[in-house]
C-alpha positions in Angstrom: 9.2 -38.8 62.1 11.3 -35.7 62.4 13.5 -34.8 59.5 17.1 -34.1 60.1 18.4 -30.8 58.9 20.2 -31.2 55.6 23.0 -29.0 54.2 24.5 -29.3 50.7 27.2 -26.9 49.7 27.9 -26.5 46.0 31.1 -25.0 44.6 29.6 -23.6 41.4 28.6 -20.4 39.8 25.0 -21.6 40.0 22.8 -20.2 42.7 21.0 -22.4 45.2 17.6 -22.0 43.5 19.2 -23.3 40.3 20.6 -26.4 41.9 17.4 -27.1 43.7 15.6 -27.0 40.4 18.1 -29.5 39.0 17.7 -31.9 42.0 13.9 -31.5 42.1 13.6 -30.3 45.7 12.1 -27.1 47.3 14.5 -25.0 49.3 15.2 -21.6 50.7 17.8 -19.9 48.5 21.3 -18.3 48.9 23.9 -17.6 46.3 26.4 -20.3 47.3 24.6 -23.0 49.3 21.3 -24.7 50.0 20.3 -24.7 53.7 17.3 -27.0 54.3 15.5 -27.4 57.6 12.2 -28.9 58.6 10.6 -25.5 58.5 12.0 -24.7 55.1 11.1 -27.9 53.4 7.6 -28.5 54.7 8.0 -32.1 53.8 6.2 -35.3 55.1 8.1 -38.1 56.5 7.8 -40.1 53.3 8.9 -37.1 51.4 11.9 -36.7 53.5 12.9 -40.4 53.2 12.6 -40.0 49.4 14.5 -36.8 49.5 17.3 -38.4 51.5 17.5 -41.2 49.0 17.6 -38.7 46.1 20.2 -36.6 47.8 22.4 -39.6 48.3 22.2 -40.2 44.6 22.8 -36.6 44.0 25.9 -36.6 46.1 27.2 -39.6 44.2 26.7 -37.7 41.0 27.8 -34.3 42.3 31.2 -34.4 40.5 29.4 -35.0 37.2 26.8 -32.4 38.0 29.4 -29.8 38.8 31.1 -30.5 35.5 27.8 -29.9 33.7 26.6 -26.9 35.8 28.1 -24.3 33.5 26.2 -25.8 30.6 23.0 -26.3 32.6 23.1 -22.7 33.8 24.0 -21.2 30.5 20.5 -19.9 30.1 20.2 -18.5 33.6 20.7 -14.8 34.1 22.7 -15.3 37.3 25.6 -17.2 35.6 28.7 -15.2 34.6 29.8 -15.3 31.0 32.0 -18.3 30.3 35.2 -17.4 28.5 35.3 -18.4 24.8 37.5 -21.4 23.9 40.6 -20.8 21.9 40.3 -19.9 18.3 40.4 -22.9 16.0 40.6 -20.9 12.7 42.8 -22.1 9.9 43.1 -21.7 6.1 41.1 -24.2 4.0 43.3 -25.6 1.2 41.8 -25.6 -2.3 42.3 -28.1 -5.1 45.9 -28.0 -6.4 44.9 -27.8 -10.1 43.1 -24.5 -9.7 44.9 -21.3 -10.7 46.2 -19.1 -7.9 45.5 -15.4 -7.7 48.0 -13.0 -9.2 46.0 -10.1 -7.7 45.9 -10.9 -4.0 47.8 -12.6 -1.2 45.9 -13.5 2.0 47.1 -14.3 5.4 45.2 -15.0 8.6 45.8 -15.4 12.4 44.0 -15.5 15.6 43.6 -12.0 17.1 46.5 -11.4 19.5 48.6 -14.2 18.0 51.8 -13.7 15.9 51.3 -16.9 13.9 50.3 -15.7 10.4 49.2 -18.5 8.1 48.9 -18.2 4.3 45.5 -18.7 2.8 44.9 -20.3 -0.7 43.6 -17.6 -3.0 41.9 -18.9 -6.2 41.8 -16.9 -9.4 39.5 -18.7 -11.7 36.3 -16.6 -11.8 36.0 -13.4 -13.8 36.2 -10.1 -11.7 36.8 -11.8 -8.4 39.2 -14.2 -6.7 38.3 -16.1 -3.5 39.8 -17.5 -0.4 38.3 -19.8 2.2 39.0 -20.5 5.9 37.5 -22.3 8.8 36.9 -20.2 11.9 36.1 -21.3 15.4 35.3 -19.2 18.5 36.9 -15.8 18.9 38.1 -13.4 16.2 40.4 -13.7 13.2 42.7 -11.1 11.7 43.0 -11.0 8.0 45.8 -9.4 6.0 45.0 -8.8 2.3 47.8 -7.7 0.0 46.8 -6.1 -3.3 49.6 -7.2 -5.6 48.6 -4.9 -8.4 48.6 -1.7 -6.3 51.5 0.3 -5.0 49.4 1.7 -2.1 45.8 1.6 -0.9 43.8 4.9 -0.9 40.2 4.0 -0.4 38.9 0.5 0.4 35.6 -1.2 0.8 34.7 -4.3 2.9 31.2 -5.6 2.4 28.8 -6.1 4.0 29.2 -2.4 4.8 26.7 -2.7 7.6 29.3 -4.6 9.6 31.5 -1.4 9.7 34.9 -3.1 9.4 37.8 -0.9 10.4 41.0 -1.7 8.6 44.7 -0.7 9.0 46.4 0.3 5.7 50.2 -0.1 5.2 51.3 0.4 1.6 49.3 -2.2 -0.4 48.3 -4.2 2.6 44.9 -4.1 4.3 44.5 -5.6 7.8 41.2 -6.0 9.6 39.5 -8.3 12.1 36.3 -10.3 11.5 34.4 -11.3 14.7 32.7 -14.4 13.3 32.4 -16.8 10.4 30.8 -14.9 7.4 31.3 -14.0 3.8 33.1 -10.8 2.8 33.9 -8.9 -0.4 37.0 -6.7 -0.3 38.1 -4.1 -2.8 40.4 -1.1 -2.9 41.0 2.0 -5.1 38.0 1.3 -7.2 39.7 -1.5 -9.2 37.4 -4.1 -10.8 39.2 -7.1 -9.4 37.7 -8.0 -6.0 38.5 -10.6 -3.3 35.7 -12.8 -1.8 36.6 -14.3 1.6 34.4 -17.1 2.9 34.7 -18.1 6.5 32.9 -21.2 7.8 32.8 -22.9 11.1 35.3 -25.8 11.3 34.4 -28.9 9.4 34.6 -32.2 11.2 35.3 -34.8 8.5 34.0 -38.4 8.8 36.3 -41.0 10.4 38.9 -42.5 8.1 37.3 -46.0 8.3 34.2 -47.8 9.5 31.5 -50.2 8.2 29.3 -47.3 6.9 32.1 -45.2 5.4 32.9 -45.5 1.7 36.1 -43.7 0.5 35.9 -43.3 -3.3 39.6 -43.9 -3.7 39.1 -47.5 -2.3 36.7 -48.0 -5.2 39.3 -46.9 -7.7 38.7 -43.1 -8.0 41.7 -41.3 -9.4 42.5 -38.2 -7.3 45.0 -37.0 -10.0 42.2 -36.2 -12.5 44.0 -38.2 -15.2 41.5 -41.1 -15.4 37.7 -41.1 -15.1 36.3 -41.8 -11.7 32.6 -42.1 -12.5 32.4 -45.8 -11.9 34.1 -45.5 -8.6 31.6 -42.9 -7.4 28.7 -44.9 -8.6 29.8 -48.0 -6.7 30.5 -46.1 -3.5 27.2 -44.3 -3.7 25.3 -47.6 -4.2 27.1 -49.2 -1.3 26.4 -46.3 1.0 22.8 -46.1 0.1 22.2 -49.7 1.1 23.3 -48.9 4.7 22.6 -45.1 5.0 26.3 -44.6 4.9 28.8 -41.9 4.1 30.7 -41.5 0.8 34.0 -39.7 1.5 35.9 -37.8 -1.1 39.5 -36.9 0.0 41.6 -34.2 -1.5 42.1 -34.4 -5.3 40.6 -33.7 -8.7 38.0 -36.2 -9.7 36.9 -36.3 -13.4 33.4 -37.6 -13.4 30.5 -38.0 -15.8 26.9 -37.7 -14.9 26.3 -38.8 -11.3 22.9 -39.7 -9.7 22.6 -39.4 -5.9 20.4 -42.1 -4.4 18.4 -42.0 -1.2 19.9 -42.4 2.2 23.4 -41.2 1.6 25.8 -38.6 2.9 28.4 -37.3 0.4 31.3 -35.5 2.0 33.6 -33.4 -0.2 36.8 -33.0 1.8 39.2 -30.2 1.9 40.9 -29.6 -1.4 38.6 -32.1 -3.1 36.8 -31.2 -6.4 34.4 -33.0 -8.7 35.4 -31.9 -12.2 33.4 -31.4 -15.4 35.3 -31.7 -18.7 32.7 -30.2 -21.0 33.2 -32.8 -23.7 29.7 -33.6 -25.0 30.5 -37.2 -25.9 31.3 -37.9 -22.2 28.0 -36.7 -20.8 24.3 -37.4 -21.1 22.3 -34.9 -23.2 19.4 -33.7 -21.0 18.2 -30.6 -22.8 18.5 -28.6 -25.9 16.4 -25.5 -25.3 19.2 -23.4 -24.0 21.9 -24.9 -26.1 22.9 -28.5 -25.7 23.5 -29.4 -22.0 23.3 -31.8 -19.2 22.2 -32.1 -15.6 25.7 -33.1 -14.4 25.0 -34.1 -10.8 21.4 -34.8 -9.8 19.4 -36.6 -7.3 17.5 -39.7 -8.4 13.8 -38.8 -9.1 12.0 -39.1 -5.7 15.2 -39.6 -3.7 15.1 -38.7 0.0 17.4 -38.3 3.0 20.5 -36.9 1.2 23.3 -34.8 2.7 25.9 -33.1 0.6 28.5 -31.2 2.6 32.0 -30.3 3.3 34.6 -27.7 2.2 35.1 -29.2 -1.2 34.1 -28.0 -4.7 31.7 -29.0 -7.5 33.6 -27.5 -10.4 31.6 -27.0 -13.6 34.8 -25.6 -15.2 33.0 -23.0 -17.3 35.9 -20.7 -17.9 38.4 -23.3 -19.0 36.5 -25.1 -21.7 34.3 -24.6 -24.7 30.8 -23.4 -23.8 29.3 -25.4 -26.7 28.2 -28.1 -24.3 26.5 -26.6 -21.2 25.7 -27.9 -17.7 23.7 -27.4 -14.6 26.0 -28.4 -11.8 23.5 -29.7 -9.2 19.9 -30.6 -9.7 17.4 -31.8 -7.1 14.7 -33.7 -9.0 11.5 -34.3 -7.1 13.4 -35.0 -4.0 12.9 -34.5 -0.2 14.9 -34.0 2.9 18.0 -32.9 1.2 20.7 -30.8 3.0 23.6 -29.1 1.2 26.1 -27.3 3.4 29.5 -25.6 3.1 30.4 -26.6 -0.5 31.6 -24.4 -3.3 29.4 -24.9 -6.4 31.1 -23.0 -9.3 31.4 -22.6 -13.0 28.2 -23.9 -14.5 27.4 -22.4 -17.9 23.6 -22.3 -17.3 21.5 -22.3 -14.1 24.0 -23.6 -11.7 21.8 -25.2 -9.0 18.2 -26.1 -9.6 15.6 -27.3 -7.0 12.7 -28.8 -8.9 9.5 -30.1 -7.5 11.3 -30.9 -4.2 10.4 -30.2 -0.5 12.1 -29.8 2.8 15.4 -28.7 1.3 18.2 -26.7 3.0 21.2 -24.9 1.7 23.5 -23.5 4.4 26.8 -21.6 3.8 26.9 -22.6 0.2 29.0 -20.6 -2.3 27.4 -20.3 -5.7 30.3 -19.0 -7.7 29.4 -18.2 -11.3 30.9 -15.8 -13.9 29.9 -12.2 -13.0 31.6 -10.9 -16.1 28.7 -11.3 -18.4 27.6 -15.0 -18.6 24.2 -15.7 -20.1 21.7 -17.4 -17.7 24.3 -18.5 -15.3 21.9 -18.2 -12.3 23.1 -19.1 -8.9 20.2 -21.1 -7.5 16.7 -21.4 -8.9 13.9 -22.9 -6.8 11.2 -24.3 -9.1 7.8 -25.6 -8.0 9.2 -26.5 -4.6 8.1 -26.2 -1.0 9.7 -25.7 2.4 13.1 -24.6 1.0 15.6 -22.5 3.0 18.9 -20.9 1.7 20.8 -19.5 4.6 24.2 -17.7 5.1 25.2 -18.3 1.5 26.7 -16.2 -1.2 25.8 -16.2 -4.9 27.8 -14.4 -7.6 27.0 -14.4 -11.3 25.8 -12.3 -14.2 22.3 -13.6 -14.1 19.9 -14.0 -11.2 21.7 -15.3 -8.1 18.5 -16.2 -6.2 15.1 -16.7 -7.9 11.8 -18.7 -7.6 9.9 -19.9 -10.6 7.0 -22.1 -11.7 6.3 -23.6 -15.1 4.0 -25.5 -17.3 5.9 -27.9 -19.5 2.7 -29.5 -20.6 2.1 -26.5 -22.8 5.7 -26.5 -23.9 6.7 -30.1 -24.2 10.2 -29.3 -25.5 11.0 -27.4 -22.4 13.0 -30.3 -20.8 15.3 -27.8 -19.2 12.6 -27.2 -16.5 11.0 -30.7 -16.5 11.1 -32.5 -13.1 9.6 -35.6 -11.6 8.4 -38.9 -13.0 5.6 -37.1 -14.7 6.8 -33.6 -15.9 3.2 -32.7 -16.9 2.1 -32.6 -13.3 2.9 -29.2 -11.6 3.1 -27.8 -8.2 3.1 -24.3 -6.6 6.1 -22.8 -5.1 5.6 -22.0 -1.4 7.2 -21.6 2.0 10.6 -20.6 0.7 13.1 -18.5 2.8 16.4 -16.8 1.9 18.1 -15.6 5.1 21.5 -13.9 5.7 22.5 -14.2 2.0 24.8 -12.1 -0.2 23.9 -11.4 -3.9 26.3 -10.0 -6.5 24.9 -10.0 -10.0 24.5 -8.1 -13.3 20.7 -8.6 -13.1 18.2 -9.0 -10.3 19.4 -9.9 -6.8 16.3 -11.3 -5.0 13.7 -12.2 -7.5 10.4 -13.9 -8.0 9.7 -14.9 -11.6 9.8 -14.8 -14.6 8.2 -18.2 -14.7 4.8 -17.9 -12.9 2.5 -20.5 -14.4 1.7 -22.0 -11.0 1.0 -20.0 -7.8 3.8 -18.7 -5.7 3.2 -17.8 -2.0 4.8 -17.4 1.4 8.2 -16.4 0.2 10.7 -14.4 2.3 14.0 -12.8 1.6 15.5 -11.4 4.8 18.6 -10.2 6.6 20.5 -10.1 3.3 22.9 -7.9 1.3 22.9 -6.8 -2.3 26.5 -6.2 -3.1 25.8 -5.1 -6.7 22.9 -5.6 -9.2 20.7 -4.0 -11.7 17.7 -4.3 -9.4 17.8 -5.4 -5.7 14.2 -6.5 -5.4 12.3 -7.9 -8.4 8.8 -9.2 -9.1 8.8 -10.3 -12.7 5.4 -11.8 -13.5 6.2 -12.4 -17.1 5.4 -16.0 -18.0 2.1 -17.6 -16.9 -1.2 -16.9 -15.2 -0.4 -18.0 -11.7 -0.9 -15.8 -8.6 2.1 -14.4 -6.7 1.0 -13.8 -3.1 2.4 -13.0 0.3 6.0 -12.3 -0.6 8.3 -10.4 1.8 11.6 -8.6 1.6 12.8 -7.7 5.1 16.1 -6.1 6.3 17.8 -6.0 2.9 20.8 -3.8 2.5 21.3 -2.4 -1.0 24.9 -1.4 -1.4 25.3 -0.7 -5.1 23.5 -0.8 -8.4 26.0 -0.4 -11.2 24.5 -2.6 -13.9 21.6 -2.0 -16.2 19.4 -4.9 -17.3 15.7 -3.8 -17.7 16.9 -0.6 -16.2 18.6 0.2 -13.0 16.6 0.7 -9.9 16.4 -0.6 -6.3 13.0 -2.1 -6.9 11.0 -3.3 -9.9 7.6 -5.0 -9.9 5.8 -5.8 -13.1 3.1 -7.9 -14.7 3.6 -8.7 -18.4 1.3 -10.5 -20.9 2.3 -13.9 -22.2 0.9 -16.5 -24.6 -1.1 -17.9 -21.7 -2.2 -14.7 -20.1 -1.0 -12.6 -17.2 -1.7 -13.3 -13.5 -2.1 -11.1 -10.4 0.4 -10.0 -7.7 -1.1 -9.7 -4.2 0.3 -8.5 -0.8 3.9 -7.6 -1.3 5.7 -6.5 1.9 9.0 -4.5 1.7 10.3 -3.5 5.1 13.5 -2.3 6.9 15.4 -1.7 3.6 18.6 0.3 3.6 19.2 1.9 0.2 22.7 3.2 -0.4 22.1 3.4 -4.2 18.8 4.1 -5.8 20.1 3.4 -9.3 19.6 5.8 -12.2 15.9 5.0 -13.0 12.7 5.2 -11.0 11.4 2.0 -9.3 8.3 1.0 -11.2 5.3 -0.9 -9.7 3.2 -1.7 -12.8 0.3 -4.0 -13.2 -0.9 -5.2 -16.7 -3.0 -2.6 -18.5 -4.9 -5.0 -20.8 -3.5 -3.4 -23.9 -2.2 -6.5 -25.6 -4.6 -8.8 -27.6 -6.1 -11.2 -26.8 -5.7 -10.3 -23.0 -7.7 -7.1 -22.8 -8.6 -7.3 -19.1 -6.3 -5.4 -16.7 -4.5 -7.4 -14.1 -3.5 -5.7 -10.8 -0.6 -5.5 -8.4 -2.8 -5.2 -5.4 -1.2 -4.3 -2.1 2.5 -3.2 -1.8 3.5 -2.0 1.7 6.8 -0.3 2.1 7.7 0.1 5.8 10.8 1.8 7.4 12.7 2.3 4.2 16.0 4.1 4.9 17.4 6.5 2.4 21.1 5.9 2.9 22.0 8.6 0.4 20.2 11.4 2.2 20.2 9.7 5.6 16.5 9.8 6.3 13.4 7.5 6.2 11.4 7.8 3.0 7.9 9.1 3.7 6.3 8.9 0.2 6.5 7.0 -3.0 8.4 9.9 -4.5 11.0 9.7 -1.7 11.5 6.1 -2.6 11.8 6.9 -6.3 8.7 4.7 -6.9 6.3 5.2 -9.8 3.0 3.3 -10.4 0.6 2.8 -13.2 -3.2 2.6 -12.8 -3.1 -1.2 -12.4 -1.1 -0.8 -9.2 -3.3 -0.2 -6.2 -3.0 -0.1 -2.4 0.6 1.0 -2.5 1.5 2.4 0.9 4.6 3.9 2.4 4.9 3.8 6.2 7.7 5.6 8.1 8.5 5.9 11.8 7.0 8.9 13.6 
């Protein structure tokens, strides 16, 4: 049987070889068509019959194939760049009860457009206001008006590494951001700063459906006048039974303690907020070791498959109530497969978000907004005895540690209910396989920290591609409570912008082992690489093991193996080539400390 010559012409940006791969035939290749002949194809009669059948099908589907060719060829080098779709950026409304800024006004528009849109600017936190927007493809222009200034002299837009160029006109600052990200804007050295958080557009759940449970249909009061706890409990229970979605529309919802069950999605809509009153009689008493307080919103012990997301807010209301009754805003208690995305978690009086004895947890684009003006122990997020946790593209602001990892031993301290997790709090776990990536830290204390709690081992922990806006110490190993081993911990591509506070000194790095009632433990294999240091602080950066000088622990314990690679001195514009260049000091219980610079 002799095969007839076949010719298939394709009106597409894909080359002939690409189409041939899609259709599963061998061909000779040209840029715009496929010419197949008996000599080219080297096919048997059966093959040709099959090929003809396939090509008939291919021609039937050609219109659909051509529609999809741009997508199919997106990974091929021969395909031209496809123009970006129009910008879908817009302001994200904030809950109406929150105070608006008296320091800033913010507007946004798509680059090249003349349609300026006002952006809600919230004034509640101390030392900073914030505004939020959703940003699609393309760029967005932002205009920030500094209401308290007559004119702008110097300005700062962080992260500095993004090198934003702004136009100044009187007290207005205009600049372009190329993608969704978090920014901190200041001018003339004034203490009040503006935080801008830009997320990809949120697609809310449908307004109705068999697996959608709107809390207002269960009696939730969006005005905040009446309690909505029961409505949330019923909606969560109904959703859990069918792996459904609990939807929270715009409004202020006064709720007591909530427990998130397995197999639910909780969507906090635009301008929606869960609200904590702070009245002790209205909440469960969970701990007394750091004052009286409660785990306000928590997962059920052992819960799994939970998603908490959306542009809404979990409002601990710390600045507008008495601090006599304290709260953690969100606690994951021995849970797994939990994803938190997009939400603002603000105003807890103590550790704001806690991940305890949990695994396979993700936080993405979360805003941990605490009081940076001097709150005690108002950590952003603490990962405690957990595994396979990632925190990405988030921002944490507060006086105390924004990002930290800890392990404990409540069996030896039975009153330490503050850090007790799981059905049996006496059973403990290591902390391992934890990653912080593309995060921003602004704190009065330590930015990216391991410790103090170190009763159990901690290993395979990475902080990378992140920015320290301000802190006392950018990088911290604080082995100060327990005998566990800290091992294989990495800080990579961290930008240190400023160190203006002084808690345990003021330096870009601090690593220490201290004795405790249960004995100190070792620190092994720390990697610090590709760090940009724009501020070294006022003190040296100590790397100190334990010298064995405190009874009854008379045996030295070492920090063994600290490698510093490609550390850039942003003050003097050079790579550091020695410990002295990096302002590092060591004691005799620190060994194998090495500085590696490019040739």
